[in-house]
Each structure stands twice: as C-alpha cells, then as structure tokens.
Backbone as CSV, one residue per row, in Angstrom:
resi,resn,N_x,N_y,N_z,CA_x,CA_y,CA_z,C_x,C_y,C_z
1,MET,79.890,94.017,123.795,78.533,93.915,124.855,77.551,93.916,124.524
2,ASN,77.504,94.126,123.569,75.997,95.302,123.590,75.267,94.196,122.280
3,SER,75.538,93.275,122.067,75.012,92.582,121.330,75.954,91.041,121.598
4,PRO,74.813,89.937,121.753,75.620,88.892,122.028,75.884,88.098,120.366
5,GLU,76.379,88.830,119.290,76.198,88.746,117.854,77.655,89.341,118.015
6,GLN,78.424,90.098,119.384,79.808,90.322,118.971,81.158,89.812,118.815
7,PRO,81.872,89.476,118.135,82.834,88.850,118.514,83.616,88.992,119.685
8,LEU,83.877,87.998,120.383,85.032,88.066,121.174,86.636,88.885,120.642
9,PRO,87.193,88.717,121.615,88.549,89.592,120.994,89.294,88.535,120.088
10,THR,90.100,88.948,119.217,91.481,87.353,118.470,91.957,87.357,119.024
11,PHE,92.498,86.032,118.626,94.126,86.139,119.959,95.410,87.904,119.324
12,ASP,94.888,87.843,117.921,96.014,88.896,118.186,95.452,89.961,118.857
13,GLU,94.701,90.765,119.709,94.502,91.907,119.967,94.424,91.816,120.898
14,VAL,94.094,90.296,121.492,94.677,90.662,123.325,96.745,90.108,122.811
15,LEU,96.952,90.899,124.391,98.137,90.084,124.998,97.837,89.718,126.718
16,LEU,98.354,88.177,127.234,98.701,88.617,128.221,99.557,89.047,129.047
17,CYS,100.604,89.447,129.673,101.212,89.808,130.299,102.063,88.849,131.415
18,THR,102.306,88.168,131.377,103.963,88.651,132.667,104.911,88.569,133.257
19,PRO,105.723,87.865,134.058,107.273,88.849,134.117,107.748,88.283,133.116
20,GLN,107.540,86.665,132.477,108.403,85.936,131.698,107.977,86.727,130.095
21,THR,106.775,87.786,130.046,106.495,88.362,128.514,108.242,88.971,127.713
22,SER,108.083,89.421,126.914,109.492,89.208,126.273,109.593,90.778,126.020
23,ALA,110.147,91.684,125.483,110.510,93.046,124.924,109.953,92.017,123.350
24,GLU,109.953,91.641,123.113,109.579,90.795,121.319,108.256,91.048,121.624
25,GLN,107.529,90.506,122.053,106.560,89.477,121.705,105.679,91.039,122.603
26,VAL,105.518,92.126,123.076,105.538,93.948,123.466,105.250,93.526,122.231
27,GLY,106.906,94.516,121.729,106.818,94.810,120.216,106.217,94.836,119.178
28,LEU,105.768,93.576,119.288,104.484,93.001,117.950,103.540,93.004,118.300
29,PHE,103.483,93.605,119.242,102.045,93.994,119.257,101.333,95.277,119.740
30,LEU,102.277,96.395,119.778,102.208,97.294,120.165,102.635,97.187,118.263
31,ARG,103.256,96.880,117.364,103.383,97.121,115.927,102.322,97.093,115.655
32,ARG,100.926,95.631,116.060,99.740,95.392,115.008,98.682,96.734,116.061
33,CYS,99.038,97.015,116.496,98.767,98.133,116.982,98.368,99.578,116.278
34,LEU,99.891,99.901,116.395,99.973,100.931,116.528,99.992,101.337,115.118
35,ILE,99.956,100.701,114.266,100.587,100.311,112.399,99.548,100.226,111.688
36,PRO,98.689,101.230,111.024,97.848,101.200,110.492,97.756,100.274,109.286
37,CYS,96.739,99.753,109.443,96.527,97.846,108.583,95.242,97.890,107.920
38,HIS,95.193,97.176,106.517,93.618,97.162,106.543,92.394,96.328,107.912
39,GLY,93.170,95.778,108.875,92.674,95.091,109.785,90.707,95.577,109.795
40,GLY,90.419,96.882,109.722,89.458,96.876,110.389,89.706,97.661,111.819
41,SER,88.941,97.801,112.837,88.569,98.775,113.965,88.953,97.961,114.984
42,LYS,89.982,97.484,114.965,90.207,96.312,116.465,90.582,96.946,117.518
43,ILE,90.125,96.593,118.727,90.527,97.494,119.838,91.291,96.241,121.017
44,TYR,93.033,96.678,121.016,93.640,95.879,121.718,93.663,95.952,122.657
45,THR,94.383,94.879,123.668,94.503,95.105,125.058,95.367,94.492,125.441
46,MET,96.453,94.913,126.795,97.285,95.253,127.211,96.390,94.463,129.056
47,LEU,96.671,92.828,128.792,96.241,92.583,130.549,97.065,92.460,131.417
48,TYR,97.400,93.048,132.901,98.610,92.739,133.374,99.828,93.783,132.735
49,ALA,99.778,94.577,132.082,100.719,95.235,131.993,102.017,96.032,133.086
50,ASP,101.280,95.637,134.340,101.947,95.526,135.804,102.951,94.669,135.564
51,GLU,102.549,93.876,135.360,103.588,92.651,135.659,104.847,92.176,134.531
52,LEU,104.889,93.683,133.676,106.190,93.252,132.535,107.069,93.897,133.770
53,SER,108.675,93.622,133.622,109.225,93.357,133.602,110.171,95.139,133.861
54,TYR,110.939,95.380,134.312,111.567,96.523,134.463,111.993,97.061,132.578
55,GLU,112.620,96.531,132.795,113.635,96.182,130.909,112.127,96.837,129.284
56,VAL,112.387,95.345,130.525,110.318,95.245,129.497,109.919,96.701,129.422
57,SER,108.899,96.633,130.361,108.068,98.294,130.424,108.886,99.258,129.947
58,CYS,110.182,99.580,129.574,110.856,100.779,128.772,111.450,101.183,127.756
59,ARG,111.616,99.078,127.451,111.457,99.393,126.526,109.628,99.117,125.657
60,ALA,109.273,98.952,125.733,107.667,99.696,125.132,107.100,100.469,125.617
61,GLU,107.606,101.527,126.808,107.345,102.804,127.105,107.712,103.153,125.372
62,GLU,109.191,102.853,124.892,110.103,103.839,123.384,109.427,104.003,123.009
63,LEU,108.880,102.539,122.521,108.048,102.121,120.879,106.796,102.357,120.960
64,PHE,105.980,102.322,121.884,105.073,103.219,121.742,104.554,105.027,121.607
65,GLN,106.043,104.983,122.066,106.406,107.268,121.674,106.877,106.825,120.268
66,HIS,107.860,106.558,119.572,108.073,105.830,118.485,107.074,105.497,117.340
67,LEU,106.618,104.917,117.789,105.042,104.010,116.195,104.384,105.082,116.335
68,GLN,103.547,105.907,118.059,102.282,106.110,117.935,102.096,107.184,116.632
69,CYS,103.557,108.058,115.724,102.862,108.500,114.674,102.664,108.768,113.821
70,TYR,102.500,107.442,113.456,101.840,106.114,112.488,100.569,106.215,112.486
71,SER,100.095,105.903,113.518,98.400,106.616,113.921,97.870,106.921,114.815
72,SER,96.644,108.090,114.033,96.344,108.742,115.516,94.716,108.726,115.626
73,SER,95.027,106.785,115.436,93.192,106.329,115.430,93.707,105.667,116.018
74,TYR,94.558,104.399,116.844,95.033,103.188,117.294,93.919,103.031,118.570
75,ARG,92.983,102.105,118.968,92.577,101.605,120.166,93.021,100.340,120.913
76,LEU,94.012,100.941,122.236,94.169,100.411,123.012,94.137,100.262,124.937
77,ILE,93.940,99.019,125.301,93.286,99.340,125.736,94.611,99.385,127.751
78,ILE,95.122,99.224,128.327,96.171,98.323,128.823,95.260,98.356,130.634
79,LEU,94.910,97.239,131.058,94.705,97.395,131.616,95.920,95.892,133.625
80,CYS,95.819,96.760,134.509,96.653,96.554,135.064,94.962,96.370,136.733
81,ASN,96.677,95.738,137.743,96.159,95.634,138.624,96.181,96.889,139.891
82,CYS,95.163,97.100,140.390,95.131,98.465,140.744,96.273,98.485,141.832
83,GLU,96.259,97.425,142.419,97.182,97.141,143.714,98.663,97.927,143.595
84,ARG,98.595,97.805,142.225,100.150,98.003,141.054,100.469,99.465,140.004
85,GLU,99.296,99.440,140.059,98.774,100.292,139.522,101.036,102.208,139.739
86,ASN,101.395,101.821,140.769,103.079,102.073,140.544,103.947,101.476,139.710
87,SER,103.655,100.362,139.205,104.714,100.174,138.559,105.064,101.125,137.017
88,TYR,106.561,100.704,136.443,106.763,101.206,135.067,105.668,101.485,134.743
89,LEU,104.766,100.447,133.842,104.295,100.440,132.407,102.940,101.738,132.562
90,PRO,102.368,101.059,134.001,100.772,102.301,134.837,101.030,103.082,134.823
91,SER,102.409,103.834,135.314,102.737,105.052,135.697,102.996,105.748,134.416
92,ALA,103.581,105.519,133.632,104.378,105.491,132.354,102.741,106.531,131.346
93,PHE,101.935,105.717,131.803,100.579,105.875,130.349,99.414,106.835,132.354
94,SER,99.726,106.976,132.986,99.284,107.661,134.736,98.588,108.742,133.765
95,HIS,98.665,109.954,132.903,97.726,110.365,131.826,96.729,110.429,131.124
96,CYS,96.856,108.934,130.818,95.647,108.654,130.158,95.008,107.145,131.209
97,LYS,94.838,107.771,132.296,94.285,106.604,133.825,92.453,107.055,133.845
98,VAL,92.197,105.632,133.495,90.176,106.278,134.077,89.983,104.293,135.009
99,HIS,89.459,105.008,136.212,89.451,103.824,136.666,87.830,103.583,136.594
100,MET,87.577,101.513,135.854,86.836,100.908,135.665,86.496,100.533,136.366
101,ILE,84.610,100.292,136.812,83.585,99.917,137.194,82.915,98.872,135.927
102,PRO,83.031,97.983,136.510,82.066,97.133,134.800,80.301,97.754,135.281
103,GLN,80.241,97.887,133.906,79.105,98.367,133.654,77.418,97.881,133.493
104,ARG,78.163,96.145,133.383,76.998,95.493,132.910,76.938,94.547,134.192
105,ALA,75.737,93.557,134.931,75.640,92.469,135.850,76.308,91.509,135.755
106,ARG,76.300,90.904,136.504,77.580,89.843,136.205,77.476,88.517,135.378
107,ALA,75.436,88.193,136.114,74.395,87.745,134.737,74.662,88.194,133.392
108,ASP,74.328,89.212,133.314,74.987,89.837,131.535,76.197,89.492,131.669
109,ILE,77.328,89.008,132.152,78.815,88.931,131.346,78.557,87.009,130.899
110,GLN,78.126,86.824,132.130,77.985,85.572,132.303,77.056,84.866,130.792
111,GLN,75.994,85.853,130.657,75.128,84.416,129.773,75.972,85.005,128.605
112,TYR,76.282,86.018,127.557,77.204,87.268,127.170,78.074,85.480,126.526
113,LEU,79.774,84.768,127.971,80.360,84.871,127.246,79.976,83.460,127.441
114,GLN,78.383,82.266,127.392,77.961,81.739,127.494,77.294,80.651,125.640
115,HIS,77.208,82.293,125.729,76.798,82.468,124.212,77.674,82.391,123.210
116,HIS,78.920,83.015,123.548,80.551,82.865,122.636,81.044,80.824,122.853
117,PHE,81.131,80.904,124.078,81.430,79.791,124.807,80.972,78.427,124.464
118,ARG,79.957,78.266,124.053,78.783,76.815,124.111,79.292,76.100,122.987
119,VAL,79.743,74.521,123.232,79.445,73.777,121.516,77.892,73.645,121.252
120,ALA,78.808,74.276,119.446,76.719,73.988,118.898,75.967,73.112,118.294
121,GLN,77.194,71.974,119.240,76.905,70.759,118.249,77.470,69.824,119.481
122,PRO,76.834,69.273,120.408,77.476,68.786,121.180,78.415,66.889,121.237
123,SER,79.378,66.775,120.930,79.557,65.735,120.740,80.414,65.375,121.568
124,SER,81.411,64.332,120.788,82.218,63.429,122.227,83.410,64.507,121.889
125,SER,83.546,65.504,122.265,84.386,66.724,122.273,84.664,67.178,123.899
126,ALA,86.176,67.713,124.285,86.261,67.902,125.999,85.687,69.029,126.872
127,ALA,84.225,69.439,125.498,83.320,70.407,125.517,82.099,69.859,126.631
128,ALA,82.131,68.056,126.430,80.959,67.249,127.582,81.086,67.386,128.666
129,VAL,82.375,67.584,129.072,82.918,67.448,130.903,82.484,69.161,131.175
130,PHE,82.861,69.812,130.836,82.050,70.937,131.395,81.068,71.178,131.173
131,LYS,79.712,72.417,132.412,79.092,72.451,132.422,78.051,73.421,130.334
132,GLU,77.378,72.504,131.115,75.797,72.976,129.680,77.012,72.975,128.307
133,HIS,78.217,72.368,128.184,78.478,72.039,126.450,79.540,73.436,126.964
134,MET,79.971,73.517,127.823,81.431,75.143,127.141,82.246,74.697,126.735
135,CYS,82.829,75.550,125.520,84.213,75.283,125.683,85.324,74.906,125.878
136,VAL,85.460,76.093,127.734,86.040,76.845,128.380,85.397,76.028,130.289
137,GLY,86.719,75.909,130.837,86.257,76.210,131.696,87.471,76.299,132.951
138,ILE,86.959,76.543,134.221,87.485,77.203,135.098,87.838,76.242,136.212
139,VAL,88.696,75.540,136.937,88.689,74.851,137.124,89.949,74.928,138.708
140,SER,89.257,75.450,139.665,89.337,75.859,141.336,90.101,75.256,142.119
141,SER,91.166,75.582,143.610,91.305,74.666,144.864,91.134,74.989,146.004
142,LYS,91.059,75.445,146.212,91.388,75.955,147.949,92.034,75.824,148.311
143,ARG,92.766,74.302,147.938,94.139,73.451,148.559,95.036,72.790,146.795
144,ALA,95.736,73.493,147.464,96.807,73.556,146.456,96.927,72.124,146.140
145,GLY,97.530,71.818,144.641,97.503,70.130,143.900,97.601,69.019,144.204
146,MET,95.761,69.553,144.579,94.990,68.332,144.741,94.185,68.321,143.352
147,GLY,95.701,68.128,142.387,95.028,67.125,140.800,94.078,67.768,140.195
148,LYS,94.830,69.062,140.054,93.272,69.982,138.579,93.766,69.237,137.959
C-alpha cells in the first residue's frame, strides 16, 4: 500500500480458511509458499487460520515443519481472530506472533482499494450496479434473509 501502483495479492497468494478447508488445500498453499520457484517475492497469507479443524491444523503444522527446510526466505503471514488465538495453529506459531494494528487511516485504505477495484471503462457490466463503478461490493443487512 505504499504506492497505488502496487498490485493486490493474486489468487495463489491468499488462502481464506474455513472449518471446511481441507488438508489438501492447506498443503498446496504451503508448498507454493515454502518451495522456492521463479515466481518472485510473493507474500503468502492465510486468513482466519484459527477456523481450521484440529486435524487439518495438525497436518498443516507437520507439513510446515517438513517444508521449512527447503527455503529460509519464505514470506508467510497467518492472520487469526484475536478471540480465537488459543486455537491449534495460532498456538503452534505463537513464538512468531505479532499483534498488528493498521498503520494507515481507513480513508487511505479505501482509496487504495478503490483504485484497484474500479472498472476502467464503464460498460454494461455488473460494475454499473455498485457505487462509482466498482467491480466488487459488499451487501449487508441487519435483518437475515432479506434477499441479498
């Protein structure tokens, strides 16, 4: 975010974890992160790693320990909910824990995201539905099941 020209993470750099995330998905992600290739210096991020099942978390830690010997220059961020920091994976990596507070103002973050998510040429696309021709949007409601 130091420059608006810096790209957003690509699909292979981010793993959004849920209780249904499989050990195979986590394994593929860790292999991309820890086995050196000519892909440049990507920053890999596991989001909500605290939501992984106990079994998947155990297998992920074992695989990480095994693959870590292949590269000493990997860049991996594991983001967790601070209320669930006692889950298996956050506990296993607690020696690396860093409490993080966003360093940028909310308006700066929003402006950076708007720069990357704005459709260049407004056309008859779904982006016309969202404010200022954004190609993504969040629809929420305080009442469940209201046709979102």
